[in-house]
N, C-alpha and C positions, 0 to 999 in steps of 0.2 A: 391722402398721404402719398408722398413720393417713395417709389421703390428703389430708385437709383439716382445717381448724379445726373444722368442724361435726362431723366424726367423733370428734374429741377430746372435745368437749362431750358427745356422745351416749355415748361409751365410758365416760367418767368418771361420768356420771349413772347408768349401768347398775350401777356399783360403789357407788352411794350417795353419790358425791361431787358436790356441786353446784358447778360451776366457773363463774367469771366469764368474760367474753369475754377479758380480759387473761390470765388463767391458761391458758385453752385455747390462746390464740395463742402465748404464750411456750413452752408445752410442745410445741406442734407444731413451732415453729422449732428448739427444742433437738433434737428428733428428726431433723429434716431436715438440720440443720447438723452433727449428731454432736457437739454440745458439751454439757458438763455444765450442769446447772441449779442455780443458787444461790438458794434460797428463804429470804428473811429475813422476820422479823416477830415479833410477841409470841408468847409461849408459849401453846399451845393453840388456834391458829387453823386447824390442819389441814395443816401443812406435811408432817409425817410421813405423814399419811393420803393426801396427794397422791401420794407415791411408791408407797404400797401400791395406790392406785386405778389408777395408771399400769401397775403390774405386772399387776394383775387384768384391766385392759382389753385389754392386749396379749398376755396369756397367758405373759408371761416370768416366770421365777422371781425372787423378791426376795431379795437378799443385803444384810444390814444390818450396818453398823459403827456401834456406839454409842460416841460420843466422850466422853472424860472427862479430867480433869486427870491428867497423868502417863502418858497413853497413848503407847506407843512403837511402833517398827516391828515388834518381835517379837510384840506383841499384835494388831497390825493386818494384818501381812503373813504371817509364818510363824514357826514354831519347829521345832527339831529334836527329835524324840521320843527323848530321852536314855535312857529306860527300854528302848526297843527296841534302841537302839545298844549299850547295855551288855550286853543279852542276846546280841546279835550278836557282841560282843567275846568273850564267854564261849564261844560256839559256835566262833568262829574260833580261839581258843586251844586248844580241844579237838581241832580238826581241823588245827592248824598243821603237825604232823609229816606228816600225810597229804598236805596241799597241797604241801609242799615236798619230798616224798620223791623225786620224779622230776626234780628240778632238778639240773643238772650243775655249776653254779657259783654263787658268791655273788651275782653280778650277776643271774643268772636268778631266784634266790630273791627278790632285792629287787624285780625286775619283777613277779613273781607277787604279792608282798605289795602292791605299788602298785595292781594290778588290784583287789584286795580293798578298798583304801581308797576307790577310786572308788564301789564298791558302798555303803560305809559312809556316804558323803555323796551319796545318791541320793534320788529322789522317794519311795522306799518308806519312808524314815525322816522325810519332810517332813510336818509338820502344818500344813496350809494354814489361814490365818486369812481373814477376809472379803475383803480386797483381793486376795490370791492366788487365792482361790476364784473371784472374778469374772474374773480374767485367764485362769485355766486352764479355765474353763467351756467345754464343748463346744457350748453353745447360748447365744444372747444372753440377758443378764440385766439386771435393774434393780438398780443398786448404790446403796444409800441410805447416805450418810455423815451420820449424824444428830448434830445439835448440834456442828458443827465448832468453834464458838466456845468450847466447853468444853475443847478440846484446847490444848496449848501451841503457841506460834509455831513451835517446832522441828519438831513433827509436821506442822504446816501446810506448812512448807517441803518436807518429805519428800514430801508429796502432789503437789507440782508435776510431778515426773517421771511419776507415774501419770496425772495428768489431761492432761498434754501429749501423751504418746506411748502411753498405755495399755500401759505395760510396766514391769516391775520387775526389779531387779538382785539376784541372790543370789550372793554371792562364790563359793560352792562349785560352782554350776551355771551361772553366767553370766546373761545378760539373757534374760528370758522375755517375749515379746510376746503380747498378748491374741489369742486365736483369733477372737473377735468383740468389736467395740467395745461395751462395756456402756453402757446408758443410766444416767447418773450424776445423782443428786439429792443436793445438799448442803443441809442446813438449818442455820439460825442463829437464835438468839433475841436477837442483838445484845448479848450480855453483854460482848463486847469487839470492837474494830474488826479486821476481817480485812484481810490484806495486799492491796495493789493487784495483786501478781503472781497471787494466787489469783483475784481478781475478774476479771482480764483473760481468764482461761481459761474463764470461765463466762458463760452468759446469766443476767441478774439478774431476780429477781421478788420484789416485796414483797407479802406476804400479810397483810392486815389483818383485823381483826374484820369479819364479814360485816354487810351492811346488814340492816335489819329484815326486808325481804321475802326476802332470801337465807337468813337464819337461820330464818325461818318455814318455808321450803321444806325446809331441812335437817331440822328437827324433824319435819315431816310425813312426810318420806322415811324417817327412822330410827325413828320411833315411829308407825307407821301407824294404830294403834288409838286415838290421842289425838283428842279432839274439836277442831273448828276453833276454838271459843271458848277452850278451855283452852290450846291451842297458842299462840294469839295472846297470851293473858295471860302465859304463861310467857316468851315471847320479849320482850314489852314490858318485863317486870320485869327480865330479864337485861340488856337494852339500857340500861335506866335505871341499873342498878348500875354499868355500865361508865362512866356519866357522872359517877360519884362519884370522889373521890380515894382509891382503895383501895390497900392493899399489893399485892394480887393480884386482878386482874379475873377474873371467871368465864370459863372457856374455852368453846369450842363443845362439846367433849366433855362438860363439866359441865352445859351447857344440856340436852344430850340425856339425861344421867343424871337430871337434875331432872324432865324431862318424863316419863321412864319411872317415876320415883318417884311423881309425881302420879297417873299412871294406876293404879299399884299400890294407891294409897291411895283409889282411886275418887273422887277430887276432881272436883267439877263446875266449880268456879272457884277462883281463888286469893284467899281471904279472909284475915283476920288470923290465925286459928288455924293455917291451912295454912302461911302464911309463917313464923310463929314456930317451928313444929316441923320445917320442911324447909329453912330457909335455909342450914344448914351443908352441905347437898349442893352448894351453889354456892360458898360462901365458906369459906376454910380458915384464916383468922386471926380471933381473937376480937375484935380491934379493928374489923375490917371488919364482922363480924356485928353488933356493937353500933351502928356507924355506919349500917348499912343498916336495922336495925330502927327507929332513931330517924327516919330519912328516910321509909321505906316505910310504917311502921305508925302514924305520928302522925295520919294521916288515914284509917287502915284500908286502906291500899293504894290502887290506882288504880281508880276506878269506871269504868263503861263510857263515861261522858261526860266523864271527866277530860281537861282540855286537854293534859296531859302525853302522852297517847296520840297526839294529833295531832302533837305535837312529835317523838315517836319515829318515826312513819311518814314525816315530812318530813325526818328525819335530824338534827334539832336536839337539843341537850342538854335533856332534860325538866326539869332542875332549874334552868334559867335563867329 
């Protein structure tokens, strides 16, 4: 458990996650208040990594529920293992005469069978999915509900009971309350508007693309063998790409991948040949690649004294 915001920052840094003051503060408050954290922002800015880093920093296991269109309770909460139940039914049929042999009446036989039905719908045949695993866990866990905006509104409504009381209802077993309140992180890429009811139950955090300095620190942390000059050039280029009107901006993870690729290629700096051959590590649409090549390569990239670099460091769009 973190005792203050500074410990949150230190703990996340130890996991390779460079947290802003806002991220560290909201995460600390979520822990102290016992409330879920809703992290929204563009894809690839580190929302999922935040949950992983939180789990690593606290030593709590991470349980992840990946959301998608059509996700329902059975996939998120539990399913009955029908194969085991069918096997049990076969065993019960084979033993039926033995089980009922010492009963003295039809009522007693029915009662004996009723006892067996309770076993039939017991935890031994219950296949726990991520939400139920988090509720049943004997130790505190971090529950990551990833890309909740991809799930349907009906599933979002189902989550309200879980997030309000940290309990789930199973008709055959009743209501099961969490042994330990999980630390919940929900992520959203803003592909649809989430309900006010869900937002009320969470602390809100908007995670944007990092600043030049923050992204440079991330690259140096994740790619320690990269030179200072090459790291700066890589981050400057990525930040400049995000200033264009692209179909998909390069994510932080793609910045890291590109930096690793540059090191593998023994690049000393990012010149025209390097850009031409490695740009697809960052960009995943041909139209984006062509647009970036026209902008970045028309002058051979950004030289050391290019005024666009000063714009990047000051946070201005380098293409203005």
